[in-house]
N, CA, C and O of each residue as an XYZ file, in Angstrom:
904
protein
N      63.521      2.244     -0.487
C      64.712      2.548      0.370
C      64.301      2.213      1.798
O      63.272      2.702      2.264
N      65.076      1.391      2.509
C      64.512      1.190      3.862
C      65.808      1.346      4.840
O      66.803      0.631      4.720
N      65.684      2.277      5.736
C      66.728      2.588      6.786
C      66.704      1.583      7.813
O      65.656      1.092      8.233
N      67.981      1.241      8.266
C      68.014      0.365      9.408
C      67.708      1.305     10.824
O      67.634      2.533     10.839
N      67.575      0.525     11.829
C      67.192      1.329     13.152
C      68.322      2.190     13.424
O      68.032      3.332     13.780
N      69.405      1.928     13.343
C      70.529      2.764     13.866
C      70.455      4.191     13.107
O      70.488      5.256     13.724
N      70.361      4.107     11.846
C      70.105      5.391     10.971
C      68.869      6.069     11.304
O      68.885      7.298     11.378
N      67.707      5.370     11.533
C      66.614      6.092     11.787
C      66.820      6.713     13.313
O      66.337      7.819     13.556
N      67.402      6.129     14.133
C      67.563      6.654     15.407
C      68.624      7.931     15.502
O      68.611      8.733     16.435
N      69.444      7.978     14.503
C      70.317      9.151     14.464
C      69.601     10.295     14.111
O      70.184     11.359     14.318
N      68.355     10.345     13.576
C      67.478     11.594     13.499
C      67.596     12.379     14.666
O      68.147     13.479     14.601
N      67.069     11.869     15.894
C      67.116     12.428     17.176
C      66.560     13.827     17.299
O      67.257     14.834     17.421
N      65.038     13.792     17.249
C      64.469     15.230     17.430
C      64.018     15.298     18.865
O      63.789     14.305     19.556
N      63.904     16.616     19.278
C      63.521     16.980     20.577
C      62.159     18.001     20.470
O      62.127     18.934     19.668
N      61.311     17.760     21.176
C      60.203     18.749     21.033
C      60.466     20.049     21.702
O      61.089     20.178     22.756
N      59.911     21.048     20.962
C      60.103     22.335     21.387
C      58.705     23.058     21.549
O      57.940     23.119     20.586
N      58.392     23.581     22.724
C      57.145     24.281     23.031
C      56.944     25.621     22.158
O      57.905     26.253     21.719
N      55.798     25.937     21.980
C      55.411     27.202     21.108
C      55.963     28.404     22.025
O      56.084     28.295     23.245
N      56.270     29.510     21.328
C      56.925     30.703     22.070
C      56.972     31.829     20.931
O      56.201     31.824     19.971
N      57.857     32.689     21.123
C      58.072     33.827     20.253
C      59.454     34.249     20.307
O      60.132     33.992     21.303
N      59.958     34.918     19.252
C      61.406     35.171     19.171
C      61.361     36.493     18.546
O      60.436     36.801     17.795
N      62.424     37.370     18.854
C      62.525     38.638     18.062
C      63.879     38.498     17.202
O      64.958     38.475     17.792
N      63.817     38.415     15.961
C      64.961     38.450     15.058
C      65.402     39.631     14.691
O      64.601     40.556     14.557
N      66.752     39.804     14.466
C      67.293     41.086     14.151
C      68.358     40.922     12.922
O      69.163     39.992     12.876
N      68.268     41.840     12.036
C      69.222     41.964     10.929
C      70.151     43.138     11.262
O      69.685     44.275     11.340
N      71.449     42.893     11.460
C      72.371     43.921     11.817
C      72.777     44.787     10.734
O      73.180     45.928     10.962
N      72.684     44.265      9.462
C      73.012     45.198      8.208
C      71.972     46.297      8.112
O      72.275     47.476      7.931
N      70.778     45.869      8.237
C      69.613     46.872      8.096
C      69.219     47.511      9.486
O      68.485     48.496      9.559
N      69.681     46.969     10.415
C      69.248     47.507     11.838
C      67.832     47.316     12.045
O      67.200     48.157     12.683
N      67.322     46.378     11.609
C      65.863     46.154     11.718
C      65.672     44.844     12.681
O      66.553     43.994     12.811
N      64.291     44.791     13.395
C      63.967     43.639     14.253
C      62.607     43.323     13.954
O      61.806     44.208     13.651
N      62.264     41.986     14.026
C      60.919     41.758     13.903
C      60.497     40.524     14.715
O      61.293     39.594     14.846
N      59.247     40.482     15.277
C      58.836     39.464     16.238
C      58.139     38.313     15.349
O      57.362     38.575     14.430
N      58.435     37.265     15.655
C      57.850     35.999     15.059
C      57.245     35.063     16.209
O      57.909     34.820     17.217
N      56.017     34.571     16.025
C      55.368     33.704     16.880
C      55.736     32.387     16.350
O      55.551     32.195     15.149
N      56.232     31.451     17.076
C      56.737     30.165     16.813
C      55.682     29.032     17.343
O      55.528     28.905     18.557
N      55.116     28.388     16.624
C      54.294     27.182     16.930
C      55.061     26.109     17.494
O      56.267     26.193     17.262
N      54.678     25.094     18.192
C      55.281     23.919     18.666
C      55.899     22.981     17.520
O      55.212     22.743     16.527
N      56.964     22.540     17.625
C      57.670     21.723     16.607
C      58.706     20.919     17.197
O      58.991     20.993     18.392
N      59.318     20.095     16.316
C      60.377     19.212     16.662
C      61.607     19.514     15.932
O      61.584     19.837     14.745
N      62.783     19.405     16.686
C      64.096     19.773     15.705
C      65.203     18.790     16.190
O      65.279     18.365     17.343
N      66.110     18.458     15.102
C      67.104     17.555     15.569
C      68.135     18.083     16.688
O      68.522     19.251     16.706
N      68.478     17.261     17.474
C      69.542     17.528     18.652
C      70.870     17.783     17.984
O      71.680     18.476     18.599
N      71.175     17.325     16.851
C      72.397     17.524     16.230
C      72.258     17.744     14.720
O      71.221     17.433     14.134
N      73.265     18.258     14.127
C      73.376     18.382     12.771
C      73.345     17.106     12.049
O      73.886     16.124     12.557
N      72.723     17.026     10.837
C      72.826     15.830     10.051
C      74.243     15.486      9.824
O      75.051     16.360      9.512
N      74.619     14.086      9.987
C      75.818     13.579      9.726
C      75.922     12.964      8.264
O      74.877     12.849      7.624
N      77.008     12.603      7.760
C      77.257     11.661      6.528
C      76.693     10.394      6.705
O      76.078      9.843      5.792
N      76.872      9.825      7.941
C      76.032      8.478      8.221
C      74.700      8.431      7.753
O      74.311      7.555      6.981
N      73.950      9.382      8.210
C      72.578      9.535      8.004
C      72.228      9.969      6.406
O      71.358      9.445      5.710
N      73.047     10.958      6.051
C      72.805     11.693      4.913
C      72.922     10.511      3.795
O      72.034     10.292      2.971
N      74.016      9.856      3.874
C      74.408      8.868      2.713
C      73.586      7.695      2.898
O      73.449      7.010      1.884
N      72.958      7.263      4.034
C      71.934      6.063      4.167
C      70.791      6.462      3.391
O      70.141      5.652      2.731
N      70.510      7.770      3.457
C      69.126      8.365      2.843
C      69.176      8.483      1.339
O      68.269      8.065      0.619
N      70.435      9.158      0.826
C      70.507      9.438     -0.379
C      71.314      8.546     -1.234
O      71.322      8.724     -2.452
N      72.085      7.469     -0.607
C      72.625      6.405     -1.341
C      74.023      6.892     -1.781
O      74.633      6.100     -2.500
N      74.591      7.962     -1.502
C      75.919      8.485     -1.759
C      76.887      7.719     -0.976
O      76.527      7.154      0.057
N      78.202      7.656     -1.437
C      79.266      6.889     -0.605
C      79.435      7.671      0.515
O      79.382      8.900      0.468
N      79.665      6.942      1.672
C      79.915      7.454      3.087
C      81.385      7.784      3.021
O      82.201      7.025      2.497
N      81.728      9.060      3.627
C      83.207      9.559      3.748
C      83.812      8.738      4.842
O      83.205      7.856      5.450
N      85.129      9.115      5.060
C      85.983      8.299      6.130
C      85.349      8.485      7.358
O      85.227      7.429      7.978
N      84.874      9.542      7.960
C      84.376      9.874      9.223
C      82.914     10.156      9.152
O      82.544     11.320      8.996
N      82.043      9.173      9.255
C      80.612      9.571      9.237
C      79.997     10.206     10.469
O      78.799     10.489     10.490
N      80.779     10.427     11.465
C      80.195     11.077     12.535
C      80.431     12.774     12.598
O      79.953     13.470     13.494
N      81.127     13.215     11.655
C      81.345     14.702     11.382
C      79.989     15.179     10.876
O      79.265     14.365     10.303
N      79.594     16.437     11.045
C      78.425     16.962     10.377
C      78.656     16.944      8.868
O      79.765     17.196      8.396
N      77.517     16.620      8.061
C      77.572     16.462      6.830
C      77.781     17.982      6.237
O      77.150     18.904      6.754
N      78.603     18.204      5.233
C      78.942     19.660      4.622
C      78.900     19.488      3.188
O      78.589     18.397      2.710
N      79.200     20.524      2.436
C      79.250     20.582      0.929
C      77.896     20.071      0.539
O      77.806     19.206     -0.332
N      76.835     20.560      1.139
C      75.400     20.216      0.692
C      74.836     21.629      0.435
O      75.016     22.534      1.250
N      74.211     21.786     -0.612
C      73.298     23.060     -0.933
C      72.012     23.003     -0.271
O      71.601     22.013      0.334
N      71.350     24.168     -0.416
C      70.046     24.211      0.160
C      69.043     23.283     -0.335
O      68.251     22.667      0.378
N      69.140     23.212     -1.794
C      68.510     22.264     -2.582
C      68.744     20.860     -2.324
O      67.839     20.035     -2.448
N      70.021     20.524     -1.940
C      70.315     19.113     -1.489
C      69.672     18.808     -0.305
O      69.192     17.692     -0.106
N      69.616     19.826      0.601
C      68.953     19.608      2.040
C      67.521     19.312      1.759
O      66.937     18.411      2.362
N      66.961     20.026      0.886
C      65.524     19.844      0.663
C      65.157     18.429      0.034
O      64.186     17.749      0.366
N      66.070     18.116     -0.896
C      65.920     16.597     -1.384
C      65.968     15.771     -0.374
O      65.069     14.943     -0.228
N      67.010     15.852      0.484
C      67.253     14.898      1.620
C      65.963     14.799      2.619
O      65.500     13.731      3.020
N      65.536     15.903      2.901
C      64.296     15.962      3.710
C      63.191     14.978      3.106
O      62.619     14.127      3.788
N      62.958     15.198      1.734
C      61.828     14.450      1.191
C      62.139     12.979      0.991
O      61.244     12.135      1.057
N      63.468     12.653      0.735
C      63.874     11.320      0.678
C      63.719     10.503      2.073
O      63.334      9.337      2.166
N      64.076     11.307      3.070
C      63.920     10.659      4.510
C      62.385     10.485      4.940
O      61.953      9.511      5.557
N      61.752     11.409      4.583
C      60.186     11.444      4.722
C      59.593     10.137      3.992
O      58.872      9.339      4.591
N      59.922     10.010      2.794
C      59.320      8.835      1.985
C      59.845      7.568      2.523
O      59.108      6.583      2.472
N      61.126      7.457      3.078
C      61.773      6.235      3.636
C      61.016      5.934      4.790
O      60.969      4.734      5.062
N      60.375      6.753      5.584
C      59.704      6.443      6.778
C      58.064      6.488      6.766
O      57.350      6.460      7.768
N      57.631      6.566      5.399
C      56.409      6.518      5.205
C      55.536      7.841      5.639
O      54.350      7.772      5.960
N      56.232      8.950      5.605
C      55.596     10.229      6.136
C      55.454     11.051      4.864
O      56.064     10.815      3.820
N      54.512     12.125      5.074
C      54.091     13.065      3.875
C      55.282     14.039      3.645
O      55.733     14.687      4.590
N      55.726     14.129      2.552
C      56.994     15.119      2.262
C      56.445     16.362      2.587
O      55.248     16.607      2.433
N      57.384     17.284      3.099
C      56.968     18.670      3.469
C      57.219     19.514      2.172
O      56.787     20.666      2.124
N      57.920     18.960      1.101
C      58.208     20.083      0.099
C      57.887     19.320     -1.409
O      58.090     18.143     -1.706
N      57.440     20.175     -2.061
C      57.230     19.855     -3.581
C      58.049     20.772     -4.267
O      58.228     21.878     -3.757
N      58.608     20.472     -5.408
C      59.462     21.383     -6.071
C      59.580     20.816     -7.623
O      59.130     19.737     -8.010
N      60.201     21.671     -8.323
C      60.356     21.346     -9.894
C      62.010     21.329    -10.212
O      62.835     20.627     -9.626
N      62.243     22.178    -11.171
C      63.585     22.191    -11.701
C      64.163     23.594    -11.663
O      65.120     23.842    -12.397
N      63.697     24.468    -10.923
C      64.121     25.747    -10.665
C      65.464     25.759    -10.093
O      65.619     25.280     -8.970
N      66.535     26.290    -10.785
C      67.905     26.403    -10.155
C      67.855     27.288     -8.941
O      68.538     26.989     -7.962
N      67.173     28.243     -8.940
C      66.966     29.330     -7.836
C      66.039     28.786     -6.633
O      65.863     29.453     -5.613
N      65.514     27.630     -6.822
C      64.730     27.060     -5.808
C      63.476     27.651     -5.547
O      62.866     27.400     -4.508
N      62.983     28.534     -6.541
C      61.780     29.419     -6.256
C      60.529     28.586     -6.326
O      59.472     29.020     -5.870
N      60.626     27.346     -6.912
C      59.440     26.577     -7.180
C      59.155     25.508     -5.980
O      58.258     24.665     -6.007
N      60.047     25.695     -4.975
C      60.015     24.805     -3.799
C      58.738     25.252     -2.963
O      58.656     26.441     -2.655
N      57.770     24.396     -2.590
C      56.649     24.890     -1.791
C      56.677     24.109     -0.703
O      56.855     22.897     -0.822
N      56.486     24.764      0.633
C      56.382     24.022      1.746
C      54.967     23.770      2.261
O      54.197     24.683      2.562
N      54.671     22.437      2.345
C      53.442     22.115      2.868
C      53.529     22.037      4.432
O      54.091     21.146      5.068
N      52.799     23.249      4.994
C      52.987     23.282      6.307
C      52.355     22.177      7.177
O      52.711     21.821      8.300
N      51.403     21.739      6.466
C      50.649     20.625      7.260
C      51.151     19.190      7.318
O      50.709     18.290      8.033
N      52.096     19.133      6.492
C      52.756     17.851      6.165
C      53.496     17.263      7.547
O      53.865     18.045      8.422
N      53.665     15.933      7.656
C      54.265     15.435      8.865
C      55.779     15.128      8.632
O      56.533     14.821      9.555
N      56.131     15.226      7.439
C      57.460     14.882      7.012
C      58.552     15.717      7.461
O      58.215     16.769      8.003
N      59.894     15.454      7.344
C      61.144     16.129      7.602
C      61.285     17.502      6.788
O      60.880     17.626      5.633
N      61.780     18.310      7.374
C      61.975     19.713      6.752
C      63.162     20.547      7.484
O      63.636     20.221      8.572
N      63.555     21.633      6.748
C      64.496     22.530      7.533
C      63.616     23.304      8.346
O      62.461     23.637      8.079
N      64.388     23.591      9.521
C      63.907     24.726     10.578
C      63.501     26.099      9.784
O      64.187     26.431      8.817
N      62.556     26.776     10.131
C      62.495     28.077      9.615
C      63.682     28.779     10.479
O      64.319     28.205     11.363
N      63.866     30.150     10.054
C      64.924     30.936     10.680
C      64.505     31.106     12.061
O      65.340     30.901     12.942
N      63.243     31.477     12.385
C      62.668     31.734     13.544
C      62.708     30.441     14.609
O      62.826     30.601     15.824
N      62.605     29.317     14.051
C      62.539     28.163     14.794
C      64.020     27.773     15.142
O      64.285     27.123     16.153
N      65.038     28.237     14.187
C      66.318     27.838     14.461
C      66.893     28.619     15.636
O      67.499     28.064     16.553
N      66.657     30.054     15.562
C      67.054     30.830     16.534
C      66.398     30.632     17.943
O      67.018     30.816     18.991
N      65.083     30.238     17.875
C      64.462     29.984     19.100
C      65.023     28.778     19.737
O      65.246     28.790     20.947
N      65.267     27.744     19.021
C      65.822     26.433     19.578
C      67.143     26.776     20.008
O      67.492     26.358     21.112
N      68.029     27.540     19.257
C      69.436     27.836     19.741
C      69.531     28.474     20.925
O      70.370     28.101     21.745
N      68.684     29.528     21.183
C      68.755     30.413     22.461
C      68.150     29.433     23.623
O      68.604     29.572     24.759
N      67.285     28.586     23.417
C      66.740     27.724     24.476
C      66.272     28.490     25.797
O      66.412     28.012     26.923
N      65.690     29.758     25.523
C      65.216     30.645     26.778
C      66.385     31.596     27.016
O      66.124     32.535     27.768
N      67.504     31.542     26.570
C      68.530     32.621     26.979
C      68.308     33.744     26.152
O      67.668     33.641     25.106
N      68.862     34.964     26.602
C      68.876     36.222     25.902
C      70.175     36.847     25.662
O      70.267     37.987     25.206
N      71.185     36.115     25.962
C      72.554     36.702     25.760
C      72.969     36.634     24.168
O      72.161     36.362     23.279
N      74.351     36.923     23.957
C      74.998     36.798     22.706
C      74.948     35.137     22.252
O      74.743     34.716     21.114
N      75.156     34.457     23.287
C      75.112     32.858     23.021
C      74.561     32.268     24.255
O      74.407     32.992     25.238
N      74.232     30.938     24.294
C      73.669     30.473     25.375
C      74.722     29.821     26.466
O      74.334     29.176     27.440
N      75.969     30.052     26.197
C      77.081     29.588     27.174
C      78.345     30.165     26.871
O      78.463     31.040     26.014
N      79.375     29.678     27.591
C      80.652     30.184     27.222
C      81.178     29.516     25.869
O      81.132     28.291     25.763
N      81.624     30.229     24.940
C      81.759     29.713     23.629
C      82.876     28.450     23.556
O      82.700     27.518     22.771
N      83.898     28.508     24.342
C      84.784     27.406     24.374
C      84.128     26.206     25.019
O      84.782     25.170     24.895
N      83.126     26.117     25.598
C      82.442     24.988     26.137
C      81.320     24.569     25.298
O      80.911     23.420     25.464
N      80.722     25.358     24.372
C      79.550     24.920     23.779
C      79.908     24.991     22.277
O      78.962     24.660     21.562
N      81.040     25.343     21.615
C      81.053     25.313     20.344
C      82.626     25.203     19.772
O      83.574     25.584     20.458
N      82.770     24.693     18.568
C      83.933     24.728     17.870
C      84.038     25.901     16.992
O      83.161     26.085     16.148
N      85.048     26.731     17.111
C      85.349     27.965     16.432
C      86.733     28.111     16.231
O      87.494     27.262     16.696
N      87.212     29.195     15.521
C      88.612     29.251     14.970
C      89.671     28.998     16.187
O      90.652     28.260     16.097
N      89.340     29.647     17.186
C      90.317     29.599     18.361
C      90.531     28.235     19.015
O      91.571     28.022     19.638
N      89.621     27.343     18.898
C      89.688     26.083     19.388
C      89.528     24.829     18.731
O      89.646     23.755     19.320
N      89.225     24.961     17.351
C      88.912     23.910     16.522
C      89.967     23.334     15.816
O      89.772     22.285     15.203
N      91.213     23.951     15.818
C      92.490     23.484     14.911
C      92.245     23.699     13.551
O      92.962     23.172     12.700
N      91.227     24.479     13.240
C      90.769     24.724     11.809
C      90.202     23.508     11.136
O      90.428     23.392      9.932
N      89.549     22.653     11.703
C      89.005     21.495     11.033
C      87.578     21.101     11.874
O      87.371     21.453     13.035
N      86.842     20.471     11.226
C      85.532     20.090     11.795
C      85.772     19.033     12.886
O      86.801     18.359     12.929
N      84.657     18.918     13.855
C      84.757     17.937     14.786
C      83.306     17.179     14.795
O      82.263     17.625     14.316
N      83.503     15.877     15.481
C      82.412     14.984     15.465
C      80.945     15.821     16.232
O      81.073     16.601     17.175
N      79.925     15.550     15.757
C      78.794     16.225     16.352
C      78.492     15.691     17.665
O      78.680     14.499     17.908
N      77.928     16.694     18.732
C      77.794     16.382     19.951
C      79.014     16.395     20.864
O      78.942     15.820     21.950
N      80.133     17.020     20.487
C      81.300     16.943     21.242
C      81.329     17.931     22.394
O      82.008     17.757     23.407
N      80.470     19.083     22.150
C      80.524     20.239     23.284
C      79.194     20.010     24.014
O      78.340     19.182     23.697
N      79.148     20.914     25.093
C      78.064     20.852     25.968
C      76.703     21.410     25.283
O      76.736     22.460     24.642
N      75.461     20.639     25.448
C      74.350     21.125     24.764
C      73.812     22.422     25.443
O      74.345     22.880     26.454
N      72.688     23.014     24.816
C      72.019     23.893     25.312
C      70.915     23.481     26.488
O      70.941     22.321     26.899
N      70.120     24.251     26.937
C      69.199     23.980     28.088
C      68.154     23.113     27.572
O      67.438     22.497     28.361
N      68.003     23.012     26.307
C      66.886     22.292     25.558
C      67.584     20.721     24.975
O      66.890     19.805     24.535
N      68.678     20.695     25.065
C      69.352     19.341     24.660
C      69.826     19.407     23.215
O      69.942     18.345     22.601
N      70.098     20.514     22.642
C      70.638     20.737     21.383
C      72.099     21.019     21.224
O      72.556     21.961     21.872
N      72.885     20.331     20.451
C      74.341     20.253     20.406
C      74.689     21.197     19.165
O      73.902     21.208     18.218
N      75.691     21.890     19.137
C      76.461     22.528     17.941
C      75.653     23.722     17.289
O      76.087     24.266     16.273
N      74.584     24.084     17.830
C      74.008     25.262     17.219
C      74.815     26.334     16.958
O      74.661     27.045     15.965
N      75.785     26.523     17.898
C      76.888     27.645     17.786
C      78.198     26.893     17.413
O      78.629     26.062     18.213
N      78.823     27.120     16.312
C      80.087     26.638     15.929
C      79.952     25.240     15.254
O      78.899     24.608     15.175
N      81.143     24.855     14.788
C      81.345     23.606     14.037
C      80.923     23.763     12.665
O      81.815     23.708     11.818
N      79.638     23.964     12.253
C      79.272     24.326     11.007
C      77.973     25.180     11.128
O      77.191     25.143     12.078
N      77.870     25.940     10.035
C      76.687     26.763      9.641
C      75.636     25.860      9.448
O      75.913     24.675      9.261
N      74.219     26.317      9.468
C      73.266     25.438      9.152
C      72.126     26.104      8.290
O      71.550     27.102      8.724
N      71.834     25.616      7.204
C      70.603     25.955      6.395
C      69.368     26.114      7.065
O      69.044     25.250      7.879
N      68.599     27.115      6.845
C      67.260     27.319      7.280
C      66.332     27.575      6.007
O      66.869     27.860      4.937
N      64.988     27.479      6.109
C      64.053     27.489      5.070
C      63.976     28.811      4.452
O      63.797     28.859      3.236
N      64.100     30.018      5.205
C      63.831     31.182      4.771
C      64.728     31.920      3.692
O      65.941     31.718      3.649
N      64.114     32.742      2.865
C      64.905     33.743      2.024
C      65.410     34.921      2.933
O      64.735     35.434      3.826
N      66.687     35.278      2.584
C      67.283     36.243      3.363
C      66.484     37.581      3.335
O      65.994     38.122      4.326
N      66.422     38.052      1.993
C      65.647     39.437      1.784
C      65.398     39.221      0.302
O      66.247     39.430     -0.564
N      64.141     38.776      0.077
C      63.763     38.826     -1.488
C      63.934     40.090     -2.372
O      64.313     40.113     -3.543
N      63.612     41.047     -1.653
C      63.828     42.271     -2.661
C      65.181     42.655     -2.844
O      65.513     43.235     -3.878
N      66.105     42.355     -1.830
C      67.540     42.821     -2.198
C      68.345     41.594     -2.855
O      69.046     41.764     -3.853
N      68.202     40.385     -2.246
C      68.890     39.361     -2.535
C      68.311     38.036     -3.287
O      68.861     36.938     -3.370
N      67.087     38.429     -3.799
C      66.272     37.281     -4.637
C      66.103     36.001     -3.874
O      65.515     35.886     -2.799
N      66.735     34.986     -4.613
C      66.478     33.661     -3.964
C      67.344     33.234     -2.857
O      67.136     32.120     -2.377
N      68.249     33.939     -2.405
C      69.369     33.720     -1.439
C      68.600     33.091     -0.061
O      67.566     33.590      0.382
N      69.142     32.142      0.426
C      68.590     31.506      1.616
C      69.619     31.869      2.861
O      70.798     32.197      2.729
N      68.918     31.738      4.053
C      69.353     32.004      5.253
C      70.395     30.870      5.809
O      70.069     29.701      5.604
N      71.446     31.089      6.398
C      72.147     29.946      7.200
C      72.622     30.520      8.474
O      73.000     31.691      8.487
N      72.637     29.818      9.525
C      72.816     30.383     10.967
C      74.033     29.502     11.538
O      74.335     28.401     11.079
N      74.719     30.170     12.652
C      75.153     29.244     13.670
C      76.769     29.521     13.904
O      77.340     29.360     14.982
N      77.374     29.956     12.709
C      78.895     29.992     12.692
C      79.450     28.688     12.597
O      78.750     27.684     12.736
N      80.795     28.644     12.344
C      81.559     27.362     12.014
C      82.679     27.284     12.708
O      82.936     28.127     13.567
N      83.500     26.260     12.430
C      84.791     25.914     12.928
C      85.923     27.014     12.602
O      86.749     27.389     13.434
N      85.849     27.455     11.343
C      86.677     28.310     10.813
C      86.573     30.019     11.219
O      87.443     30.868     11.024
N      85.349     30.186     11.783
C      85.038     31.629     12.053
C      85.562     32.063     13.350
O      85.854     31.274     14.249
N      85.681     33.432     13.433
C      86.070     34.040     14.744
C      84.736     33.993     15.480
O      83.690     33.633     14.941
N      84.848     34.398     16.803
C      83.737     34.506     17.881
C      82.657     35.264     17.465
O      81.512     34.914     17.752
N      82.909     36.354     16.763
C      81.849     37.352     16.396
C      80.894     36.698     15.477
O      79.737     37.117     15.469
N      81.257     35.657     14.649
C      80.352     34.978     13.749
C      79.529     33.731     14.601
O      78.572     33.096     14.159
N      80.039     33.596     15.665
C      79.286     32.376     16.391
C      78.425     32.899     17.624
O      78.641     32.770     18.829
N      77.458     33.483     17.000
C      76.486     34.108     17.984
C      75.010     33.681     17.592
O      74.796     33.455     16.401
N      74.020     33.559     18.468
C      72.719     33.122     18.167
C      72.027     34.021     17.215
O      71.193     33.528     16.456
N      72.274     35.230     17.179
C      71.616     36.227     16.207
C      72.344     36.391     14.878
O      71.828     37.107     14.020
N      73.452     35.807     14.656
C      74.259     36.010     13.408
C      73.652     35.310     12.347
O      73.387     34.111     12.433
N      73.365     36.157     11.118
C      72.754     35.666      9.903
C      73.737     35.780      8.781
O      74.503     36.731      8.627
N      73.647     34.673      7.972
C      74.326     34.764      6.591
C      73.520     34.211      5.538
O      72.458     33.655      5.818
N      73.939     34.313      4.307
C      72.983     33.950      3.061
C      73.837     33.522      1.978
O      75.013     33.884      1.923
N      73.276     32.723      1.063
C      73.695     32.372     -0.166
C      72.769     31.767     -1.079
O      71.630     31.454     -0.735
N      73.243     31.589     -2.277
C      72.341     30.990     -3.312
C      71.988     29.506     -2.869
O      72.756     28.858     -2.158
N      70.822     29.026     -3.317
C      70.363     27.662     -2.966
C      71.265     26.638     -3.531
O      71.264     25.526     -3.004
N      71.996     26.865     -4.487
C      72.936     25.884     -4.983
C      74.411     25.854     -4.336
O      75.314     25.069     -4.627
N      74.439     26.891     -3.393
C      75.890     26.983     -2.731
C      76.168     25.816     -1.931
O      75.324     25.275     -1.217
N      77.568     25.371     -2.082
C      78.094     24.452     -1.306
C      79.517     24.847     -0.803
O      80.361     25.423     -1.489
N      79.652     24.476      0.419
C      81.119     24.812      0.986
C      81.355     23.842      2.303
O      80.427     23.199      2.794
N      82.575     23.812      2.769
C      82.992     22.807      3.564
C      82.730     23.086      5.056
O      83.195     22.336      5.913
N      81.968     24.188      5.374
C      81.611     24.527      6.824
C      80.116     24.662      6.841
O      79.651     25.236      7.826
N      79.218     24.201      5.851
C      77.860     24.415      5.800
C      77.107     23.259      5.730
O      77.144     22.550      4.724
N      76.430     22.993      6.690
C      75.511     21.846      6.690
C      73.893     22.109      6.961
O      73.291     23.031      6.411
N      73.310     21.234      7.828
C      71.915     21.425      8.203
C      71.435     20.647      9.303
O      72.016     19.576      9.482
N      70.589     20.921     10.007
C      69.848     20.019     11.007
C      68.202     20.025     10.365
O      67.836     20.835      9.513
N      67.389     19.047     10.911
C      66.196     18.840     10.325
C      65.030     19.071     11.416
O      65.296     18.914     12.608
N      63.933     19.388     11.063
C      62.811     19.609     11.966
C      61.628     18.814     11.421
O      61.662     18.272     10.316
N      60.452     18.764     12.346
C      59.268     18.245     11.870
C      58.118     18.965     12.626
O      58.424     19.539     13.670
N      56.830     18.995     12.209
C      55.819     19.333     12.953
C      55.611     18.418     14.267
O      56.039     17.264     14.263
N      55.016     18.897     15.272
C      54.890     18.041     16.447
C      53.923     16.890     16.174
O      53.688     16.060     17.052
């Protein structure tokens, strides 16, 4: 498989300097600090244009919307296919476990991957410390301004580090398991979506589901080591 230059350019990663972030789970009222090494992350969510160019699936009517109805396992497969297409070392190895527990992240690999939960929130906040990095109507699509449908990526103002739509439009899968003791294989997704009220569209809001879960307001963005 060989991607054309337009598809490759659509990846659009930005470099993020090392730092630290305090994550918080509102349900258990616990917080924990995570050191975040330098990395690169997509400025936009993956679109059907790129997803279908990599996977060979038929492209939908509007290829510039964020891709949705993709499971965590679908996103892992996409990352490995994109890495292979660009001659990079895949970040993941896996087998046939429906729960995704056999997926292993090679942290030294230079290929594409999902951001960790800490990387996602650190990039979303872009140095801000409030509920979100700007006025919601200006930075994200949510229930009150979306018309209850998704919008093309990059249609709202970016954060200070040049990332679009980390708040609103679609939720985004992260690498991490939510709480292995309580929820087993369930993986984290972040950011809020076009059908959600403002409370769900916050930098710290966490949700979870099974790695095979697919829905019409859940997509992902990609990351790489620096």
